[in-house]
N, C-alpha and C positions, 0 to 999 in steps of 0.2 A: 503494499500499499504505499502512496504517494506522501509525503507531507503536506500535501493540500488536500488528502481526502481525511486528513484526520481534524484539520482544523473544527468545523464543523462541533467534533465531540468535544472539544476542548473548550467551545461557546459554551456548548449546553451544560457541560460540569462546573462552570463558573456559575453560570445563573443560579444553579440549583442548589451551589454552596452560600449563596446570597440570600437565596428564600429559606433555605435552612436557620440561617442567624437571624433574619427579620422574623420569623417563628417563635423563635426562643423569647421574644421582647414583648409578649403577650400577659405577664405576669404580673402587671403594675395595677390593674382593675381591683382585683382583690383587696390589696391594699389601700388603696383609696377611699375601697366602701367599707371597709372596717374600721377607720379613721374616724369618716362621716359617723358613722353611725355610733361609735364613741364620742364624738361631741355632743351626739344627738342625747345620749344616755346623761349626761352630765348636764346637759340646759335642762333636761326634765328634771333632774334633781335638785336644782338650785330653784325651779320654778315651783315645787312642792313645797319646801321649804320658805317660801317666803308666800306663800298663800296656805299657809298652816288653818287658816280660818275657817276657809272653804272644805271642810274635810268630805262631804259627803259628796261634793262637785268631782274634789279630787281623787275619793277613792271610784268613782265611774269611770274619772279620764285613766285612771290605771289599769282599771279591767279592760279596758279598750286598749288600752298600749299593749298590754298583755297577750289579749286574741291579736293582735296583728302581727307581734314579735313572734307567735307560734305560727300565725301562715307565712311568715319570710321564713321561717327555720324549715318550713313542709317544702317550699319554694325551693330552698339552696339544697334540700338533699334531695330533690328531685334532678336538680340540675345536677349537681354531683354525677349522682348515679349516669345520667346519660351521658356525661363527660369522663366517665370509666370506662376501664375496659370492661368492668362486671355488667356494666347495663344497656352495652352497645347492642348484645342480642335481642332486645326488644324493641331494636328501632329498626326501621326499612329504609338501608342507606343506598340500597345497590339500585345503579339502573341497569337494566338487562344490556348485555352485551349485542351489537349487529355488526355485521359485517358483509357492507355493502359491497366492495370491491370495485374497481373501475379503472384503479392503474394512477398514476401521479401525475398522468397529463390535466388531469381534471382540478388539480391543486397549485397549479403553474399561473404564473402573473406577466401579464405582457409586460416589457421591462424593466420589469423587479428582479430581485435576488431568488433564481431557483434554484440555489446551489442542493437545498435537499431533495427538492422533486427531481432534479437531475441525477443525485449522488447513485455512482455504481449501477447497479441491474435490477429491472422488475423483480420483484421472489414473486414467485406461483402460488396458486390457490391456499395449499394446505401451510405454505411459510407465510402467508400473510393471516390464515386463520389462526397459529400456533404463539405469532407475536403478538396478535390484537387479544389470545387469550392470557397474555401474559401482565400485557400492561394493562387489563381490567382487571385483573387479578391482586396484582400493584394496588393499585389506587382503592378497590375495594376493602382488601385487608387493613388497609391505612384509616379509609373509613370505620371500619367496624374497631380498629383500635388492636387489633389482631399483631402485634409488633414481631413477634418472632416469625409469623406468616409475611409480614411484609418485608420483614430483612432477605428472607429467601429467594426472591424474587431481585433481588438486589445486586449488583456486581460486586465483585472482590474490591474493585479500587473503590466502589462508592462508600464500602463498607467503612475501609480504612479509612477513607475522609473523615466520614461521621465519626469514627472513634477518634479519630488526631483534633476532631472538634469538639469531642468530648473530653479528654485530656486537658482541655484548658481551662477545666471547670472544674475545683475541688470538690463538687457532688457527683461529678458524672466520670471522675479519672479512672481508669481502669473498668467502665463499664463497658458492657459488649454494644451491639449494633440496636438491640432494641430499646433498653432502657434510654439511650442518644435518639433517636430516633423520635421516641413517645417525646419526651423533653423537648424536641423541637420540632412541632407539631400542635399548632394553635387548636383546641377546640374550638369545631364549624355547627351552627344548627344541622338538623338531619337534611333541612330542605337544600341546605349549601352543600352536604356530603353525598349526596341523589347527583346536583350537577355535574361534581367532582368527578363521578363513577360514569358519568356519561362518553361510550367510545362508539364510535361507529366506523367502525376501519375501512379507508380506503384504497391503501397503497403501502407493500412495503418495500423500500431501496435498501438494499443490501451489495455489499462489497468483501470479501472476504470474511471475514468475522466481527462485521459493525455492520449495522445497518440502522433504518430510522422507519418506525412506523407513521403514518400520516394518515390521523382521524378528525371526523367532525365531535367536538365537544356539544357543551352544553349552548343554545344560542346558534346552533352551525359553525360555532367559531371554529378553524381550523390549525391543528395542534401537531407537533412533530415528535414522539418520544425517542430517543435514543436505545439501541441495545446493545448487545455485546456477546456474541457468544463463546461460552465458556464449557468446553468440554462436551459439545454437541446441545447444549441446552443454554437459548437465548435468556439475558438477564437483561434485567433495564440499568440505565448506565445513568441515571439520573430523577430525581427524588420528583420531578413534575415534565411534562411537554411544554416545548413553548411555541408560541403563537406563530403562523406562519401570515405574511401578506402585509 
């Protein structure tokens, strides 16, 4: 393979690493929420002390506040179950795979960058089906928070990159692929996860042990996902596809 042929893969891997780092920045919401609740609780205590002469009204207000706190607690527990691996089984987050085919010609843009669409040669129907099932399976495993399964779809080079990223965090140092991928994946609503798992495969371009699956995602947006052949099995070579066009 020429150096020119490897450039698309380097670009995709770089995008994947940036996406992983951005996903790791989603932990500040809970801290700000806790701070707001603490301030509210302190304010309520001060008001109750200052208005001790209105005992019955304060008692009624306290009962209402207690009921609201219980409702918030139930909502928090429900959200926590949805975002954890144990609660994912109750969510329908999978969009069924489609393999419409048609080749890469349909994805070419006049005057645009068609380096992916013209990469290597067009794979046959069985190769397209195999690549589509691998990419779709990876997305579904991530959506359902089955981290070990998701890592089984990843190329060795991506697993090594994830572990290297994890080594920069004291909490993840020495951790394997699954806990690092979990830490770098921001929890999303089930509706969004269903959109992410939408794959309608149209083309599989390959050259040697590298290839690209070109597919329609949600909203008919065209994406390309790089794959690497490892010992006769195609592996996903990025954490997400990149939009074409």
